[in-house]
C-alpha positions as a printed NumPy array, in Angstrom:
array([[ 94.305, 143.442,  50.874],
       [ 98.264, 143.278,  49.144],
       [ 99.185, 144.819,  46.01 ],
       [101.843, 142.411,  43.829],
       [103.564, 143.02 ,  41.03 ],
       [102.837, 146.563,  40.52 ],
       [104.2  , 146.764,  37.015],
       [100.708, 146.865,  35.292],
       [ 99.641, 148.557,  32.19 ],
       [ 96.764, 149.92 ,  30.958],
       [ 95.789, 150.94 ,  27.077],
       [ 95.798, 155.03 ,  27.796],
       [ 92.38 , 156.879,  28.366],
       [ 90.657, 154.872,  25.772],
       [ 88.22 , 152.242,  26.067],
       [ 88.881, 150.737,  22.376],
       [ 91.496, 148.755,  21.031],
       [ 90.606, 145.394,  19.953],
       [ 90.985, 144.075,  16.579],
       [ 90.089, 145.484,  13.45 ],
       [ 89.309, 145.136,  10.103],
       [ 90.468, 147.71 ,   7.727],
       [ 88.571, 149.58 ,   4.949],
       [ 89.169, 152.254,   2.602],
       [ 86.943, 155.275,   3.273],
       [ 88.044, 157.223,   0.297],
       [ 90.614, 159.555,  -1.03 ],
       [ 90.355, 162.977,  -2.454],
       [ 92.537, 162.756,  -5.715],
       [ 91.048, 159.345,  -6.616],
       [ 95.117, 157.863,  -6.851],
       [ 97.293, 156.67 ,  -4.264],
       [ 99.867, 159.524,  -3.868],
       [103.154, 158.639,  -3.302],
       [101.853, 155.188,  -1.999],
       [102.498, 153.586,  -5.689],
       [ 99.575, 151.807,  -7.387],
       [ 96.465, 150.647,  -5.607],
       [ 95.639, 147.377,  -5.035],
       [ 92.996, 145.298,  -3.474],
       [ 93.408, 143.604,  -0.166],
       [ 90.895, 141.264,   1.803],
       [ 91.304, 142.273,   5.243],
       [ 89.115, 140.494,   7.894],
       [ 86.383, 139.418,   5.507],
       [ 86.546, 142.686,   3.774],
       [ 87.586, 143.655,   0.252],
       [ 89.578, 147.443,   0.069],
       [ 91.694, 149.181,  -2.298],
       [ 94.577, 150.736,  -0.509],
       [ 97.962, 152.042,  -1.962],
       [100.657, 149.175,  -2.731],
       [103.307, 150.713,  -1.041],
       [102.657, 153.664,   1.281],
       [105.133, 155.816,   2.499],
       [104.03 , 158.735,   4.467],
       [101.681, 156.9  ,   6.931],
       [ 99.441, 158.694,   9.69 ],
       [ 97.972, 156.897,  12.616],
       [ 95.797, 158.961,  14.817],
       [ 95.184, 156.53 ,  17.041],
       [ 97.314, 154.41 ,  19.405],
       [ 95.336, 151.272,  18.229],
       [ 97.079, 151.615,  14.753],
       [100.151, 152.811,  15.887],
       [101.319, 150.274,  18.106],
       [100.101, 147.547,  15.353],
       [101.999, 149.3  ,  12.462],
       [105.26 , 149.605,  14.75 ],
       [105.187, 145.9  ,  15.495],
       [105.072, 144.857,  11.647],
       [107.994, 147.064,  10.851],
       [106.542, 150.409,   9.84 ],
       [109.61 , 152.255,  10.61 ],
       [110.038, 155.898,   9.342],
       [107.104, 154.995,   6.773],
       [105.301, 155.95 ,   9.734],
       [105.755, 159.93 ,   9.461],
       [103.017, 160.78 ,  12.273],
       [101.441, 159.31 ,  14.965],
       [ 99.034, 160.312,  18.065],
       [100.326, 161.563,  20.814],
       [100.954, 159.059,  24.077],
       [102.397, 159.341,  27.54 ],
       [105.398, 156.799,  27.881],
       [103.52 , 154.656,  30.536],
       [101.138, 153.737,  28.139],
       [103.285, 152.501,  25.414],
       [104.157, 148.933,  25.731],
       [108.16 , 149.217,  27.062],
       [109.111, 146.916,  23.927],
       [107.592, 149.321,  21.858],
       [108.84 , 152.383,  23.135],
       [112.143, 152.811,  21.146],
       [110.179, 152.733,  18.035],
       [107.36 , 154.814,  19.039],
       [109.762, 157.722,  20.113],
       [111.543, 157.589,  16.515],
       [108.282, 158.737,  15.062],
       [109.05 , 161.963,  14.024],
       [105.738, 163.768,  14.609],
       [103.22 , 163.323,  17.586],
       [ 99.916, 164.81 ,  16.91 ],
       [ 96.488, 165.038,  18.501],
       [ 94.401, 162.319,  17.145],
       [ 91.044, 164.375,  17.705],
       [ 92.433, 167.689,  15.971],
       [ 90.825, 168.622,  12.503],
       [ 91.983, 166.748,   9.427],
       [ 93.65 , 169.705,   7.386],
       [ 95.653, 169.798,  10.445],
       [ 97.561, 166.633,   8.814],
       [ 98.371, 168.341,   5.454],
       [101.528, 169.436,   6.778],
       [102.672, 165.699,   6.438],
       [101.487, 165.065,   3.09 ],
       [100.078, 161.511,   3.653],
       [ 99.725, 159.121,   1.283],
       [ 97.921, 156.648,   3.903],
       [ 95.716, 157.613,   7.355],
       [ 94.997, 155.059,   9.755],
       [ 92.2  , 155.669,  12.088],
       [ 89.587, 153.916,  13.894],
       [ 85.685, 153.426,  13.763],
       [ 85.005, 155.008,  17.2  ],
       [ 84.33 , 158.642,  17.511],
       [ 82.514, 161.252,  15.428],
       [ 81.681, 159.682,  11.669],
       [ 82.364, 162.886,  10.391],
       [ 85.898, 163.193,  11.331],
       [ 86.904, 159.726,   9.402],
       [ 85.005, 161.325,   6.251],
       [ 86.886, 164.297,   6.55 ],
       [ 90.34 , 162.452,   6.971],
       [ 89.49 , 160.319,   3.458],
       [ 89.128, 163.706,   1.761],
       [ 92.774, 163.913,   2.665],
       [ 93.999, 160.812,   1.779],
       [ 93.208, 157.211,   1.407],
       [ 91.803, 156.11 ,   4.631],
       [ 92.006, 152.972,   6.269],
       [ 89.527, 152.217,   9.118],
       [ 90.399, 149.66 ,  12.108],
       [ 87.242, 148.298,  13.697],
       [ 87.743, 147.995,  17.213],
       [ 83.709, 147.728,  18.324],
       [ 81.094, 144.942,  18.532],
       [ 82.015, 141.439,  16.883],
       [ 85.451, 142.477,  16.209],
       [ 86.62 , 144.247,  19.466],
       [ 87.679, 140.933,  21.158],
       [ 89.785, 140.036,  18.02 ],
       [ 92.859, 141.981,  19.015],
       [ 95.263, 140.33 ,  16.652],
       [ 93.567, 141.332,  14.153],
       [ 94.606, 144.798,  14.292],
       [ 98.313, 143.833,  13.445],
       [ 97.436, 141.327,  10.914],
       [ 95.536, 144.188,   8.856],
       [ 98.699, 146.608,   9.712],
       [100.925, 143.663,   8.173],
       [ 98.996, 143.494,   5.166],
       [ 98.984, 146.977,   4.657],
       [102.545, 147.115,   4.665],
       [103.301, 143.932,   2.835],
       [105.163, 142.46 ,   5.98 ],
       [102.592, 139.419,   6.914],
       [105.631, 137.312,   7.508],
       [106.592, 139.756,  10.782],
       [102.959, 139.162,  11.84 ],
       [103.166, 135.213,  11.353],
       [106.055, 135.103,  13.402],
       [104.651, 137.391,  16.244],
       [101.307, 135.09 ,  16.406],
       [103.468, 131.796,  16.101],
       [105.597, 133.465,  19.116],
       [102.543, 134.03 ,  21.317],
       [100.937, 130.565,  20.958],
       [104.137, 129.003,  21.918],
       [103.827, 131.209,  25.338],
       [100.272, 130.611,  25.904],
       [100.531, 126.719,  25.405],
       [103.773, 127.038,  27.526],
       [101.932, 128.508,  30.346],
       [ 99.213, 126.248,  30.183],
       [101.405, 123.661,  30.516],
       [103.928, 124.901,  33.151],
       [101.187, 125.886,  35.761],
       [ 98.4  , 123.367,  35.066],
       [ 98.061, 122.577,  38.811],
       [ 97.335, 126.038,  39.848],
       [ 95.33 , 126.764,  36.63 ],
       [ 92.945, 124.233,  37.87 ],
       [ 92.071, 125.367,  41.147],
       [ 92.035, 129.529,  40.639],
       [ 89.354, 131.775,  38.997],
       [ 90.214, 135.141,  38.264],
       [ 88.497, 138.83 ,  37.523],
       [ 90.135, 141.629,  35.982],
       [ 89.222, 144.976,  37.305],
       [ 89.542, 148.753,  36.04 ],
       [ 87.743, 151.99 ,  36.228],
       [ 87.339, 154.281,  33.57 ],
       [ 84.54 , 156.465,  34.761],
       [ 83.922, 158.339,  37.838],
       [ 81.057, 156.263,  39.542],
       [ 81.854, 153.376,  37.79 ],
       [ 83.976, 149.98 ,  37.773],
       [ 84.929, 147.97 ,  34.555],
       [ 85.101, 144.209,  34.78 ],
       [ 86.506, 142.144,  31.677],
       [ 85.179, 138.286,  31.74 ],
       [ 85.764, 135.496,  29.584],
       [ 84.362, 136.939,  26.352],
       [ 86.662, 139.862,  26.522],
       [ 89.913, 140.421,  24.564],
       [ 91.858, 139.762,  27.77 ],
       [ 89.494, 136.679,  28.159],
       [ 90.838, 135.331,  25.228],
       [ 94.247, 136.152,  25.739],
       [ 94.324, 134.905,  29.279],
       [ 91.917, 131.711,  28.163],
       [ 94.296, 130.135,  25.445],
       [ 97.064, 130.264,  28.344],
       [ 94.174, 128.038,  30.612],
       [ 92.583, 130.48 ,  32.734],
       [ 89.438, 130.294,  34.017],
       [ 87.328, 133.585,  34.858],
       [ 85.124, 133.741,  37.854],
       [ 81.439, 132.776,  37.126],
       [ 80.096, 136.441,  37.666],
       [ 82.156, 137.292,  34.331],
       [ 81.302, 134.461,  32.158],
       [ 78.387, 135.973,  30.391],
       [ 77.771, 138.513,  27.364],
       [ 78.618, 141.955,  29.434],
       [ 76.938, 144.972,  29.776],
       [ 76.903, 146.059,  26.387],
       [ 77.838, 142.856,  24.418],
       [ 76.842, 144.42 ,  20.883],
       [ 79.839, 147.001,  20.941],
       [ 81.753, 145.716,  24.363],
       [ 81.618, 142.172,  24.502],
       [ 82.487, 140.296,  27.708],
       [ 82.974, 143.424,  29.722],
       [ 80.64 , 144.623,  32.372],
       [ 80.491, 148.035,  34.059],
       [ 78.693, 148.953,  37.495],
       [ 78.5  , 151.016,  40.149],
       [ 81.316, 151.002,  42.986],
       [ 78.891, 149.44 ,  45.397],
       [ 78.206, 146.753,  43.62 ],
       [ 81.844, 145.595,  43.056],
       [ 81.432, 142.629,  45.45 ],
       [ 79.245, 140.841,  42.948],
       [ 82.256, 140.409,  40.82 ],
       [ 84.573, 139.45 ,  43.412],
       [ 83.979, 135.65 ,  43.522],
       [ 87.123, 135.004,  42.145],
       [ 90.18 , 133.578,  43.597],
       [ 92.777, 136.104,  42.445],
       [ 92.013, 139.868,  41.502],
       [ 94.007, 141.74 ,  38.546],
       [ 93.81 , 145.525,  38.502],
       [ 94.671, 147.467,  35.553],
       [ 97.535, 150.126,  35.638],
       [ 99.888, 151.717,  33.15 ],
       [103.018, 149.915,  31.745],
       [105.068, 151.54 ,  34.656],
       [102.814, 150.458,  37.531],
       [101.106, 153.842,  37.96 ],
       [ 97.332, 154.22 ,  38.81 ],
       [ 95.328, 157.167,  37.88 ],
       [ 92.909, 158.603,  40.245],
       [ 90.046, 156.259,  39.547],
       [ 92.106, 153.118,  39.796],
       [ 93.197, 154.363,  43.217],
       [ 89.717, 154.646,  44.256],
       [ 89.205, 151.334,  43.32 ],
       [ 91.816, 149.84 ,  45.207],
       [ 90.714, 151.72 ,  47.964],
       [ 87.151, 150.275,  47.654],
       [ 86.055, 149.052,  51.183],
       [ 84.648, 145.756,  49.416],
       [ 87.716, 144.494,  47.761],
       [ 89.643, 145.544,  50.742],
       [ 87.588, 143.628,  52.937],
       [ 87.387, 140.545,  50.851],
       [ 90.977, 139.522,  51.269],
       [ 91.699, 138.225,  47.972],
       [ 95.11 , 138.397,  46.263],
       [ 95.216, 141.604,  44.134],
       [ 97.899, 141.292,  41.289],
       [ 99.458, 143.607,  38.588],
       [ 98.133, 143.344,  35.125],
       [ 98.263, 145.948,  32.295],
       [ 95.622, 147.397,  30.239],
       [ 92.26 , 145.501,  30.199],
       [ 92.178, 146.493,  26.234],
       [ 95.173, 144.94 ,  24.065],
       [ 96.691, 147.437,  21.274],
       [ 99.582, 145.131,  20.444],
       [101.886, 141.83 ,  20.835],
       [104.046, 143.763,  22.885],
       [101.196, 144.616,  25.148],
       [100.13 , 141.095,  25.233],
       [103.486, 139.219,  25.813],
       [103.785, 142.192,  29.052],
       [100.22 , 141.295,  30.38 ],
       [101.302, 137.326,  30.345],
       [104.131, 138.216,  32.259],
       [102.244, 139.636,  35.206],
       [ 99.984, 136.519,  34.406],
       [103.054, 134.238,  35.2  ],
       [104.333, 136.078,  38.49 ],
       [101.032, 135.603,  39.779],
       [100.599, 132.077,  39.165],
       [103.933, 131.487,  40.248],
       [103.235, 133.085,  43.5  ],
       [ 99.876, 131.301,  43.697],
       [101.521, 127.865,  43.183],
       [103.932, 128.765,  45.85 ],
       [101.082, 129.406,  48.563],
       [ 99.412, 125.969,  47.281],
       [102.229, 123.962,  48.23 ]])
């Protein structure tokens, strides 16, 4: 087995990321603090009331942080959850480094009072009580990353742009992505008609993870013309929360190797954690003789990450194209 294009990515040690709709949980004071007047927004079909001009935003999860960075939060993002550098998309690292305060996103809400937030951005995973505590501190926007919203990862950035009043930035990012997907689909049309792929990762000991057609990466790659292996075209192991995502024990890896090319996740610097190394050394994968390529994370948190993953896809398609001539 050969491992190629080792500059991979993984979305941190979290099994979330998709997209989100944002809802206002509440505010202890009933006003918007320093964020100006409140106004109503419709975010992914949900009408919410938020500060019209938030100036001191805290993001307690990377899903919100990367989205806010991309649509121009700048120094309005006063605190954000700590992320190891390899888990931040290279294109967003400089902006992330400039955020003055890095926090433990799971710490009690009262630890955030020192930053005097006028808006907190969180997610709909984890302890529901934690979000209620945040809402008692400041207006709190919840990004939905589960269920039917999970695969709509672009919605996260769209929601962040609506909060900041920078929808033009989102529109530009989305248009650029669509153009690139069309370009890949056209440039590599010959190999895309002959090759089926699968995407592997491991999040828990004794378990493998496989992303398929209906996952968020399935959508990203699918719009670039990629066809996934037959074994992963279904709804997934837990379709109500994680559509298009499959989990199984390592000894069952073989049932997901009905692909012509395998992508394996990692961080943005090409590093693998212990579980991913075990996956790469799985005898079933090694004996399959299938070409293995770098990818990035199997969950998507930003356009920067999507671009990185498409970089890896293009490298793989270029190599596969060469072997078929």
